[in-house]
N, C-alpha and C positions, 0 to 999 in steps of 0.2 A: 127597298121599294120605292124609297125618296129619289132614287138614281136613276130607276127605271121610268117614273114619272116623267122626271125632267129631260130624259132621252127621247121618249115617246112625244112629249110636247114640242120639244126642239125639231124632231123630224117631221111633225105635222105642219107646222109653219115654214119650215124648209121646203116640204113637198109642195105646200101650197104656192109657193113662189115657183118652183120648177114646172108644175102642173099648168100654171096660167100662163106661161111662156113658151111651153113645150112645142105646140103646135101651130104656134104663130112665129116662132123665130125666122123659120127659112123665108117666109112671105114677107116679113119685115125687112129681112135682109135683101131681098129681091127688089125692094122699093130704090134701093141705093145701087145695088149689082146685078149683073147677070147671074141666070141660074148656074152657069159653070162656075163662076165667082164664089157664089154662095156655098156650092159643093167643096171649093177649096178652102174657105173661111171654117166648115165644120171638120174639114181634114186638119188643117193646122192647129185647131183648138184641141183636137184628139191628141194630136202630137206633143203640144203643151202639158196637157193631162198625163201622158205617158210619160214625160220627163220628171214631172212632179211625183207620179207613183214611184218611179225609180229611186228618188229621194226620199221617199217617205220615211223609211226606217232610221236615216240619219236624222230626219228633222224630228221624230217622235224622241229619238236618244237626246237630242241637243235642247228641245223646247219642252216636250211633254204635251200630253191630250189637250187638257184644258185651254193652255193659252193657244195651241195650233187651231183648235176648233174655232175660237172667238176671233182669231187673226183671220180665218177663211170666211167665216160669215162677215166680218166687217168689209173686207175686199169685194165679197159678192155684193153687197149692199151699194157700194160705191159704182159697181159696174152697171148695176141696173138702173141707178139714178142718171148715169149718163146714157143709156140706152133710151130712157125717157125723155131726156131734154135737149140731147145733141142735134144738131141738124148736119153735122159735118160727117161724110160718109167714113173718114180715116177715123174719127173719135168712135163712130159706131161700130166698125170693124174691130178696132183696139179693144173696146170694152167686151165686145162678143167673144174675142178669144181669149181674154184673161178671165171672163166669167166661166168659159169652157174649161179651160185649163185647171181651174181651182175647185169649181162646183162639186166634182163626186170626191174630192179629197176631205169635205165636210162629211158626206156619209160615211166615208172611210174612218174618219175619228169617232162617228156614232157607233160604227160597228165594233170597234175596239172596247170602247166603254159597255156595251151591251154583252160582249164575249165575257167580260171579266164577271159578270153579275148572273150568267147564264149556267147552269146547271145541264151536263148532257143528257139526262134522262127528260128534261123539259125542253130542250133546245127546239123541237120542232113548235109546240105550243108557244114559247115565248117569241120566236122568230116569226111565227103566224100572226101573233098579236101586233108585233113590231110591223110586219108587213102590211096588215090591216089599217095601222094609224098612217104609215108612211103612205101607202096607195089610197087611202082615202083622201088624202090631202093632194095628191096628183089628180085623182079623178074629179074633185072638187075645183080645181083650177081651171078646167074649160068651161063649166058652169059659170064661174066668174066671168070668163071671156065674154060668154053669150050675154051676160048680162051688162057688162060695160061696154063692149064695143058694138056699136050697131051700124057703122060704115066700115071705110077701109083703112081709116085712122086708128093705129094700134098703139099709139104712145101711152094712152089712159091706162092699158093693161100693164105696161111696165111700171108706171108708177105706183099702181097698186101693189105690183110684185115686191117693189122695194120697201113698203111699209111693212109686208109680211116678212120679209126677211130681218127689219129692224126688231120685230117682236122675237123672231128666232134668236138673233143675236143677243139680247137681253136675258132670255130664258137660260141660255148656254151658260152664262155668268154662274148660275146656280150650282153648276158641276164643280166649279172651284171649292164649294162648301165641303164637300166629302169626297175630294180627290186630292192626292198629293200630286206634285207635278213628277209623275213617274217616270222613270227610265225604262225601255224594255230591252235594253243591251241588244238588241239585234245587230247582226253584222251589217256593214254600209252597204253590200251587194246583195241583191235579191237571191234567194237560195234556189237556182234553177235546177241544180243536180238533184238536190232533195225532192224538188217538186217531181221531176221526170221519174224517179225511182218510185215515187208512191202512184202506182198505175191508177188507182182509183179517184184520187185527187186531181190526177192529171185529166182523166176522163171527164169527171163533173165540170171542170175548169173549161174543157172544150166545148161541152153542153151549154155551159153558160156563156161562152163567147157566142155560140150560134143564135141563143136567146138575144142575147144583147146587139148581133146584127140585124135580127129580126126587128128589133125595136129601133135600131138606127135608121134603117131604111124607112120604115113606117111614120118615124117623127119626121125626116127630112123631106120625103117625098109624097106621102099621102095628102097633107094639106096642099101641096103644090097641084097635085092631080084632081082633089075634088073640088078646091077652090078655083085653081087656075083654069083646069081642063074640062071639068063639068059642071062647074058654075054654081056650085052650092054657096050660099051667103055664110058669113063668120058666125051670125046669131044661129042659124042652122047647125053648123058645124060643131059649135061649143055644145050644144046639147046632145049632138052624136057622139062626141068624143068623151063626153061625160058618162053616157051610157055605155061605151065601148069599155071604160075604164073599170067600171063596176065589178068585173069578176075579180079584181085583185082584193077589192074590199070583202067581197062576199065569200069568196072560196080558200082564201089562203090561210086561215086561222083554224077551221075545220079541217083542212087538208093536213097543216101540220100535225093536227092531235092524232088525225088517222094514220100517219106515217111512224108517229111516237108509239101507238098503242096496238095498233093492228097489223097494219101493212109496213114494207119497208118503201123505200122512195122511188125505186128504180120503175116499178110500175106505172105509177102516176105519172112521172117523168117522161116516160115513152109515149103514154096516151096524150099527153099535152102537146109534144112535138108532132105527133100524127095530126090532131086537129089543127094545130097552126098550119101545117103542110096543105092540108086538105083546102082549108078557108083561104089562104093565099092563091090556090090554083083557080078558085071560083071568081076572086075579085075581077081579073080582066074582063069578065062575061057580063058585068052588072052595069047598067047604063044608069043615067042619074033617076035613080028610084030611091027615095029617102028610106023607106022601110027596109028594103033590100041590103043597103048598105050597113044600116044600123044592126041587123040581123048578123052579117057576115063579120062586121068587125067585131061584134060582142063575143061572137063564138071563137073569134081568134085570139082573143084576149082569155077566154075560158081556157084555153090550150096553153096560152104564154103564162097566165096565173098559175097553173099546176106546176110548169116547168120552174117558174121563178121560186117558189117555196119549196120543191123538191131539191134543186140545186143547192139552196142557201142552206136547208136543214142538214143534208148529205155532208156538205162542205164542211159545216160548224160542228158536226158529230166527231170529224176527222181532225180537227186541230183544237188547240186551245189557245188562251190569251197570249202565251209567249210565241206563237207562231205569226207574229205581225209579218214577217217576210212571204210566208205562204199566202196571207190574205192578202198583200200587195199585189202579187201575182194573179191572185184569183180576180181582184177589182181591175187589173189592167185590161182584162177582157173587154170592160165597157170602152175604153178610149179607143183601144185597137179595132173594137167592132165599128166604131164611127168611121175610122179610117177605110175599113173594107166596105162600110157600107155607103160611104160617098164615092168611093171608086168604082163600084159594082153600079149605082146608080148613073154615075156620069159616062162610064162606057156603054152602059145599055143604052141610054139616051142617045148617044152618039151614032150608034150602029142600028138601034132597033126602035120601038115606040116606048111609050110610058108604061103600058101594058106589060112589057118584056121584064121591066122589075120586079113585078110580082112572080113571074115564072122562076127567075133565077134565084130569088130568094127562097122560094119554096125548094128548089133543089138543095141549097144550104141547109135548110131546116132538116130536110131528109137525110143528110149525109149525119147530123147531130142524132138522129135517132138511131144510127150503128153504134155511136159511142155509147149512148145510153144503154144499148142492150148489152155492153160487155161490163159494166159496172157490177160490182159485188155489193149486193144489197146489205142493209143493216140489220134486216129481221132474217 
């Protein structure tokens, strides 16, 4: 129980940091660089993240989870401080690239800690609670944005975000108390053959990739569209994004319990993908009407929250704490999706309008629906 409390607490402050910056990063970078170069920075940060994920089994073997997590959090704090205080485009770009490369490795370490203390019969519920805390932090981040940022000056939000990371770093030290510097004895290369042969693990990873591609496109291009194209103020967007993210707090825990006790994950996963696809198709037709955007963004995340908790629950029922290599492949879906999202957005903007991004993303989401249909349910 002690370790669960520490894991949940660390994830809350890490997520507050992430959520407060999540939807302003592209606009902040755009104050230094062109939109095309911003897409390139997101792409390069994702490449760095992929390289670190490929090295993650070796890092775990040599360093161990507690030290690795503390090291990652320290680096993230320094990067966020640089974003807050630097006036140099070069320094801002470097800090963003390092932050993007390292951030999801911190969640990866927390994943392994959590897997060690989770029994399969309670995986959905534990993952649901973890998701509630984590997503609660992410959802509260934009609210912090609306309270702190009143103009287009975004530096104060990065300063606040760095303070939140300092708290997460200090809390993570408590994981040393009841954790040995444990080696996982994973192979230095990721087990791609084993992953491919496990058809259901492969399919749920592809669905996760589709979900993360949706997130990537929304994070990079939705703020640019709503603020830059439609003209919503940051104070309006902060509240809008907070409401949008509430489904991750409201639905994931009960959905995880339902998956454990009554249904399998397949049905809710497929329903979530369908909702995501439909709401994406609606977005290009909405003008600057605040309530309509709040509603469509909210329901898009209702679908995404179901897909997120179902993919997490299903995957972690199929592995144990010894499968750090499979977990690395599963988590690679996020940085790879950022690359795909950045490329999709850049190419769509080159040949079509901003609205085209939503149609292309909807097509990708509906492809994920095919994969979820072939998953063998756990019930």
